[in-house]
C-alpha positions as a printed NumPy array, in Angstrom:
array([[  2.928, -19.092,   8.924],
       [  4.809, -17.794,  11.963],
       [  3.136, -15.589,  14.52 ],
       [  5.271, -12.84 ,  16.   ],
       [  4.604,  -9.787,  18.111],
       [  3.848,  -6.634,  16.106],
       [  6.45 ,  -3.915,  15.681],
       [  5.417,  -0.751,  17.518],
       [  7.291,   2.524,  17.087],
       [  5.626,   4.842,  19.571],
       [  6.914,   8.394,  19.486],
       [  8.806,   8.167,  22.785],
       [  9.853,   4.546,  22.377],
       [ 13.485,   3.568,  21.968],
       [ 13.954,   1.548,  18.802],
       [ 16.843,  -0.889,  18.487],
       [ 19.011,   0.263,  15.614],
       [ 21.65 ,  -1.122,  13.297],
       [ 24.912,  -2.973,  13.481],
       [ 26.318,   0.456,  14.186],
       [ 24.783,  -0.002,  17.621],
       [ 22.726,   3.197,  17.561],
       [ 19.529,   3.585,  19.528],
       [ 16.912,   5.67 ,  17.744],
       [ 14.79 ,   7.869,  19.966],
       [ 11.761,   9.247,  18.144],
       [ 11.407,  12.922,  18.999],
       [  8.116,  14.199,  20.331],
       [  6.116,  17.187,  19.173],
       [  6.903,  19.959,  16.724],
       [  6.153,  20.267,  13.041],
       [  9.208,  18.248,  12.056],
       [ 10.522,  15.442,  14.243],
       [ 13.005,  12.664,  13.622],
       [ 14.717,   9.705,  15.203],
       [ 18.176,  10.667,  16.447],
       [ 21.076,   8.242,  16.88 ],
       [ 23.1  ,   7.805,  20.037],
       [ 26.884,   7.706,  19.703],
       [ 28.261,   4.239,  18.906],
       [ 30.543,   2.438,  21.296],
       [ 34.296,   2.301,  20.589],
       [ 34.081,  -1.179,  19.077],
       [ 31.278,  -0.038,  16.768],
       [ 32.667,   3.363,  15.808],
       [ 34.188,   2.121,  12.557],
       [ 30.807,   0.96 ,  11.209],
       [ 29.459,   3.831,   9.117],
       [ 25.69 ,   4.417,   9.236],
       [ 23.876,   3.001,   6.241],
       [ 21.035,   5.539,   6.304],
       [ 21.501,   9.248,   5.595],
       [ 19.021,  10.404,   8.218],
       [ 19.536,  14.106,   7.478],
       [ 18.601,  13.56 ,   3.848],
       [ 15.618,  11.42 ,   4.825],
       [ 14.329,  14.069,   7.226],
       [ 14.802,  16.745,   4.575],
       [ 12.915,  14.588,   2.062],
       [  9.755,  14.548,   4.168],
       [ 10.087,  18.016,   5.717],
       [  9.453,  19.831,   2.433],
       [  5.67 ,  19.999,   2.751],
       [  5.345,  22.462,  -0.121],
       [  6.442,  20.08 ,  -2.895],
       [  3.852,  18.683,  -3.021],
       [  1.748,  20.629,  -0.559],
       [  0.943,  18.339,   2.349],
       [ -0.088,  18.672,   5.977],
       [  1.955,  15.761,   7.352],
       [  4.41 ,  12.999,   6.538],
       [  5.74 ,   9.903,   8.274],
       [  8.675,   7.809,   7.094],
       [ 10.07 ,   4.539,   8.395],
       [ 13.258,   3.566,   6.562],
       [ 15.607,   0.619,   6.987],
       [ 18.817,  -0.75 ,   5.553],
       [ 19.745,  -4.168,   6.848],
       [ 19.203,  -3.973,  10.602],
       [ 19.469,  -0.171,  10.775],
       [ 16.16 ,   1.602,  11.374],
       [ 14.96 ,   5.228,  11.302],
       [ 11.593,   6.917,  11.803],
       [ 10.781,  10.583,  11.272],
       [  7.777,  12.861,  10.921],
       [  6.874,  16.294,   9.597],
       [  3.776,  18.461,   9.895],
       [  0.746,  17.785,  12.057],
       [ -1.794,  14.987,  12.336],
       [ -4.634,  17.525,  12.408],
       [ -4.534,  21.179,  11.459],
       [ -4.864,  23.521,  14.408],
       [ -3.642,  21.005,  16.983],
       [  0.152,  21.085,  16.671],
       [  0.261,  17.316,  17.272],
       [  2.871,  15.477,  15.228],
       [  1.837,  12.203,  13.56 ],
       [  2.667,   9.017,  15.427],
       [  3.432,   5.57 ,  13.992],
       [  0.307,   4.119,  15.629],
       [ -2.038,   6.706,  14.063],
       [ -4.504,   5.293,  11.57 ],
       [ -4.773,   6.541,   7.988],
       [ -6.265,   5.351,   4.718],
       [ -3.742,   3.15 ,   2.899],
       [ -5.564,   2.924,  -0.44 ],
       [ -4.287,   0.357,  -2.923],
       [ -1.854,  -1.179,  -0.445],
       [ -5.027,  -3.239,   0.091],
       [ -4.153,  -5.137,  -3.094],
       [ -0.988,  -6.57 ,  -1.53 ],
       [ -3.107,  -8.051,   1.278],
       [ -5.675,  -9.493,  -1.148],
       [ -2.982, -10.941,  -3.421],
       [ -1.265, -12.522,  -0.424],
       [ -4.475, -14.309,   0.564],
       [ -5.163, -15.437,  -3.015],
       [ -1.644, -16.887,  -3.253],
       [ -2.053, -18.58 ,   0.118],
       [ -5.203, -20.236,  -1.256],
       [ -3.281, -21.177,  -4.405],
       [ -0.587, -22.793,  -2.277],
       [ -3.309, -24.788,  -0.506],
       [ -4.726, -25.986,  -3.836],
       [ -8.008, -24.115,  -3.337],
       [ -7.495, -21.595,  -6.159],
       [ -6.073, -22.281,  -9.625],
       [ -4.308, -19.288, -11.146],
       [ -5.029, -20.489, -14.674],
       [ -8.698, -21.169, -13.99 ],
       [-11.322, -18.961, -15.672],
       [-13.102, -16.539, -13.416],
       [-16.415, -18.194, -14.259],
       [-15.338, -21.241, -12.243],
       [-15.508, -19.186,  -9.041],
       [-17.993, -16.439,  -9.933],
       [-20.388, -17.969, -12.47 ],
       [-22.752, -15.516, -14.098],
       [-21.188, -12.402, -12.597],
       [-19.536, -11.153, -15.797],
       [-21.42 , -10.856, -19.101],
       [-20.903, -12.862, -22.274],
       [-17.636, -14.726, -22.447],
       [-15.745, -12.423, -20.049],
       [-15.76 , -14.998, -17.28 ],
       [-14.441, -17.745, -19.566],
       [-11.622, -15.681, -21.068],
       [-10.344, -13.918, -17.936],
       [ -8.378, -16.042, -15.463],
       [ -7.375, -15.486, -11.851],
       [ -3.81 , -14.842, -13.048],
       [ -5.047, -12.139, -15.432],
       [ -6.681, -10.348, -12.506],
       [ -3.562, -10.586, -10.342],
       [ -1.38 ,  -9.311, -13.199],
       [ -3.75 ,  -6.515, -14.309],
       [ -3.962,  -8.09 , -17.761],
       [ -7.725,  -8.769, -17.812],
       [ -8.701,  -6.201, -20.459],
       [-11.929,  -5.276, -18.663],
       [-13.75 ,  -2.225, -20.067],
       [-13.627,   1.206, -18.458],
       [-16.199,   2.09 , -15.809],
       [-19.458,   3.644, -16.931],
       [-22.101,   5.402, -14.876],
       [-19.859,   6.204, -11.921],
       [-19.763,   9.555, -10.063],
       [-17.707,  12.409, -11.482],
       [-14.858,  13.027,  -9.031],
       [-12.625,  14.937, -11.435],
       [-12.86 ,  18.056,  -9.246],
       [-12.41 ,  18.431,  -5.476],
       [-15.987,  19.664,  -5.242],
       [-17.135,  16.481,  -6.994],
       [-15.215,  14.4  ,  -4.467],
       [-17.056,  16.098,  -1.604],
       [-20.449,  15.655,  -3.28 ],
       [-19.939,  11.89 ,  -3.477],
       [-18.016,  11.236,  -0.267],
       [-20.894,   9.307,   1.319],
       [-22.012,   7.278,  -1.712],
       [-22.592,   3.624,  -0.841],
       [-21.74 ,   0.78 ,  -3.213],
       [-21.788,  -2.983,  -3.012],
       [-18.958,  -4.88 ,  -4.734],
       [-21.277,  -6.399,  -7.312],
       [-22.785,  -2.998,  -8.117],
       [-19.285,  -1.658,  -8.713],
       [-18.38 ,  -4.653, -10.907],
       [-21.403,  -3.957, -13.104],
       [-20.033,  -0.491, -13.943],
       [-17.015,  -2.121, -15.636],
       [-18.784,  -4.721, -17.763],
       [-20.305,  -2.549, -20.514],
       [-18.961,  -2.951, -24.013],
       [-16.278,  -5.314, -25.33 ],
       [-13.009,  -6.174, -23.627],
       [-10.342,  -3.498, -24.227],
       [ -7.813,  -6.131, -25.292],
       [ -7.402,  -9.884, -25.342],
       [ -6.758, -11.006, -21.746],
       [ -3.075, -11.634, -21.096],
       [ -1.771,  -9.556, -24.027],
       [ -1.398,  -6.123, -22.352],
       [ -1.177,  -4.694, -18.851],
       [ -3.415,  -1.946, -17.472],
       [ -3.551,  -1.207, -13.758],
       [ -7.213,  -1.476, -12.718],
       [ -8.742,  -1.645,  -9.256],
       [-11.691,  -3.682, -10.524],
       [ -9.369,  -6.681, -10.964],
       [ -8.893,  -6.865,  -7.203],
       [-12.553,  -6.3  ,  -6.419],
       [-13.142,  -9.494,  -8.387],
       [-10.277, -11.266,  -6.574],
       [-11.775, -10.34 ,  -3.206],
       [-15.072, -11.824,  -4.401],
       [-13.189, -14.997,  -5.391],
       [-11.741, -15.147,  -1.867],
       [-15.254, -14.922,  -0.432],
       [-16.571, -17.615,  -2.774],
       [-13.721, -20.042,  -2.07 ],
       [-13.669, -19.562,   1.712],
       [-17.394, -18.994,   2.266],
       [-16.566, -16.018,   4.489],
       [-16.5  , -12.208,   4.095],
       [-13.261, -10.923,   2.656],
       [-12.59 ,  -8.72 ,   5.69 ],
       [-12.791, -11.756,   7.979],
       [-10.426, -13.754,   5.783],
       [ -7.87 , -10.925,   5.749],
       [ -8.131, -10.674,   9.528],
       [ -7.784, -14.43 ,  10.09 ],
       [ -4.879, -14.997,   7.714],
       [ -2.853, -11.785,   8.089],
       [ -3.988,  -9.284,  10.715],
       [ -4.35 , -11.506,  13.774],
       [ -1.313, -13.757,  13.147],
       [  0.909, -10.672,  12.751],
       [ -0.697,  -8.685,  15.562],
       [ -1.825,  -5.868,  13.229],
       [ -4.363,  -4.628,  15.746],
       [ -4.951,  -1.218,  14.164],
       [ -5.401,  -2.411,  10.568],
       [ -8.87 ,  -3.101,   9.208],
       [-11.183,  -2.875,   6.221],
       [-14.042,  -0.542,   7.229],
       [-16.93 ,  -1.703,   5.066],
       [-19.518,   1.085,   4.934],
       [-18.131,   2.931,   7.98 ],
       [-16.798,   6.317,   6.738],
       [-14.942,   7.289,   9.923],
       [-11.466,   6.648,  11.259],
       [-11.702,   5.638,  14.902],
       [ -9.11 ,   6.215,  17.597],
       [ -5.937,   8.279,  17.04 ],
       [ -5.592,   9.032,  13.34 ],
       [ -4.085,  11.362,  10.769],
       [ -6.48 ,  13.735,   9.018],
       [ -6.558,  14.095,   5.241],
       [ -7.374,  17.37 ,   3.484],
       [ -8.328,  18.38 ,  -0.047],
       [ -7.719,  21.796,  -1.585],
       [-10.802,  23.225,  -3.266],
       [-10.704,  25.226,  -6.488],
       [-11.054,  28.439,  -4.437],
       [ -7.89 ,  27.547,  -2.486],
       [ -9.603,  26.561,   0.763],
       [ -8.896,  23.256,   2.523],
       [-11.615,  20.738,   3.364],
       [-11.131,  17.86 ,   5.794],
       [-11.899,  14.639,   3.866],
       [-10.97 ,  12.202,   6.625],
       [-14.577,  11.005,   6.867],
       [-15.207,   9.234,   3.566],
       [-17.077,   6.116,   2.481],
       [-14.602,   3.929,   0.596],
       [-17.102,   1.236,  -0.422],
       [-16.343,   1.93 ,  -4.1  ],
       [-12.803,   0.729,  -3.295],
       [-13.901,  -2.452,  -1.508],
       [-11.323,  -5.201,  -1.905],
       [ -8.81 ,  -3.032,  -3.714],
       [ -8.337,   0.247,  -1.845],
       [-10.29 ,   0.356,   1.403],
       [ -7.588,  -0.63 ,   3.903],
       [ -7.086,   1.467,   7.05 ],
       [ -3.688,   0.973,   8.69 ],
       [ -0.743,   2.573,  10.504],
       [  2.962,   2.951,   9.822],
       [  3.961,   0.39 ,  12.435],
       [  1.403,  -2.139,  11.157],
       [  2.557,  -1.719,   7.547],
       [  6.188,  -2.123,   8.633],
       [  5.259,  -5.372,  10.349],
       [  3.335,  -6.589,   7.286],
       [  6.199,  -5.658,   4.975],
       [  8.764,  -7.479,   7.116],
       [  6.598, -10.585,   7.446],
       [  5.93 , -10.702,   3.72 ],
       [  9.567, -10.348,   2.647],
       [ 10.835, -12.625,   5.422],
       [  8.638, -15.479,   4.21 ],
       [  6.224, -15.558,   7.153],
       [  3.109, -15.216,   4.967],
       [  4.013, -16.987,   1.72 ],
       [  6.346, -19.856,   0.779],
       [  9.107, -19.025,  -1.748],
       [  7.192, -20.227,  -4.8  ],
       [  4.192, -18.054,  -3.91 ],
       [  6.444, -15.074,  -3.162],
       [  7.966, -15.537,  -6.604],
       [  4.469, -15.268,  -8.076],
       [  3.762, -12.102,  -6.101],
       [  6.839, -10.483,  -7.67 ],
       [  6.573, -12.069, -11.134],
       [  6.062,  -9.801, -14.126],
       [  4.086, -11.037, -17.144],
       [  6.003, -12.217, -20.233],
       [  8.295,  -9.673, -21.911],
       [  5.943,  -9.187, -24.853],
       [  3.171,  -7.942, -22.524],
       [  3.416,  -4.159, -22.412],
       [  1.526,  -1.37 , -20.699],
       [ -1.092,   0.391, -22.825],
       [  1.362,   3.249, -23.434],
       [  3.919,   0.779, -24.792],
       [  6.134,   0.824, -21.717],
       [  7.326,  -2.384, -20.032],
       [  4.991,  -4.143, -17.614],
       [  5.694,  -3.196, -14.016],
       [  3.059,  -5.038, -11.984],
       [  3.548,  -8.514, -10.598],
       [  0.835, -10.662,  -9.039],
       [  0.23 ,  -8.227,  -6.201],
       [  3.327,  -6.025,  -6.016],
       [  4.833,  -3.534,  -8.435],
       [  8.453,  -2.801,  -9.226],
       [ 10.521,   0.341,  -9.677],
       [ 14.264,   0.844, -10.078],
       [ 15.981,   3.926,  -8.615],
       [ 19.72 ,   4.541,  -9.085],
       [ 20.161,   0.903, -10.024],
       [ 18.302,  -0.383,  -6.955],
       [ 15.18 ,  -2.448,  -7.692],
       [ 12.32 ,  -2.161,  -5.209],
       [  9.145,  -4.22 ,  -4.927],
       [  6.067,  -2.97 ,  -3.099],
       [  2.794,  -1.146,  -3.386],
       [  1.454,   2.375,  -3.674],
       [ -1.814,   3.572,  -2.179],
       [ -3.874,   6.664,  -2.91 ],
       [ -7.097,   7.919,  -1.342],
       [ -8.287,  11.517,  -1.359],
       [ -6.049,  13.312,   1.145],
       [ -3.718,  10.33 ,   1.697],
       [ -0.741,   8.72 ,  -0.032],
       [  1.072,   5.561,   1.08 ],
       [  4.2  ,   3.924,  -0.328],
       [  5.497,   0.551,   0.94 ],
       [  8.648,  -0.683,  -0.853],
       [ 11.601,  -2.979,  -0.215],
       [ 14.405,  -4.623,  -2.122],
       [ 14.079,  -8.356,  -2.476],
       [ 17.583,  -9.711,  -1.965],
       [ 18.154, -13.414,  -2.446],
       [ 21.337, -13.687,  -0.354],
       [ 21.606, -12.615,   3.291],
       [ 18.272, -10.893,   2.73 ],
       [ 17.609,  -9.66 ,   6.248],
       [ 21.066,  -8.089,   6.548],
       [ 21.04 ,  -6.441,   3.126],
       [ 17.446,  -5.382,   2.51 ],
       [ 16.674,  -1.718,   1.868],
       [ 13.212,  -0.207,   2.04 ],
       [ 10.693,   2.181,   3.504],
       [  7.116,   2.861,   4.486],
       [  5.996,   6.393,   3.66 ],
       [  2.631,   7.891,   4.599],
       [  1.833,  11.5  ,   3.819],
       [ -1.243,  13.677,   3.373],
       [ -1.087,  15.788,   0.199],
       [ -3.832,  18.333,  -0.394],
       [ -3.992,  18.592,  -4.236],
       [ -6.47 ,  16.357,  -6.033],
       [ -3.641,  15.222,  -8.328],
       [ -0.285,  14.879,  -6.622],
       [  3.155,  14.562,  -8.249],
       [  5.613,  12.039,  -6.83 ],
       [  8.1  ,  14.624,  -5.554],
       [  8.242,  13.423,  -1.937],
       [  8.535,   9.777,  -2.903],
       [ 11.297,  10.62 ,  -5.354],
       [ 13.218,  12.508,  -2.672],
       [ 12.941,   9.595,  -0.26 ],
       [ 14.025,   7.033,  -2.853],
       [ 16.96 ,   9.199,  -3.892],
       [ 18.067,   9.667,  -0.273],
       [ 17.991,   5.901,   0.24 ],
       [ 19.857,   4.941,  -2.909],
       [ 22.409,   7.738,  -3.446]])
């Protein structure tokens, strides 16, 4: 694993741009700001920009579809870079988001957990085909622990039952009522162990956060240390991700951060920034920033965190005969998910927490990867309880058209 300085994209910082020789200066203030390119030199003038920055800015500036209070986008194509913002970090302040502002990254957590599990696999400390009972004996009832393997958890093919006895958060008012509930990981696991398995492990794919709660517990059992410490030791500190953390039972975001809001049924907005994410421990509790996620993404796809064989696992889909519950093709690898837009295949991770959405995606080229790779980190703060993918679709279209 190689340690490098973190990538910081402060709002007034000059960012080195592409082979086109542009220098991107991130604009300060306002409700919509963007990086603007300096004119290329004569020798570079024939190199056309790879990124359509106008389209990218337009993609995040439409804060009505879906309704959102802010957006940040870091996009890249080869060595060309662009960063832009829209909206405000906190209503009533007029302050634009900044790439070092913290936010809740949701299920992007799973990419960090999967990376650690595959590091342990590469070290011979975890067997992907081993039953879960080898590492967590007695935690799951009946024969669950003997039938479900580590690979099943990574691939979301475990077949674990649906949760029972959990809070009703189907309305925004329900979310607020339960925002300070406290759970331990083992308490949360017990809510998903009632009744029989939904399907034979390994035969179908169903995206479930509980799979990664169990993987984080495996990490703790194998290393003898808290999962948050293992993540910090193996990923955060080596990469210099100084503003990324897993908060445990702390419901607050400390230091400069972006606020998240939720629209109530009466149309009013409630600030939901302060929220206890202990029910998402190990699978959706990560707090991060745009510049930290860019650094993580680059390190992961550049091979700084995993050797090639482990990276192949991270991006490996289950066998072709394994389908999603709705009959569609499997789309989740052992930590990352895949989507194809306009013929371009991306690998990455989505994250959702009330008031926050995060998307971290990149192509995975096998030849001249660093010069050809295309991707983005998008963080925005939608206010509806259920949010369509309109902004993400606009960004992906702008990058691939």
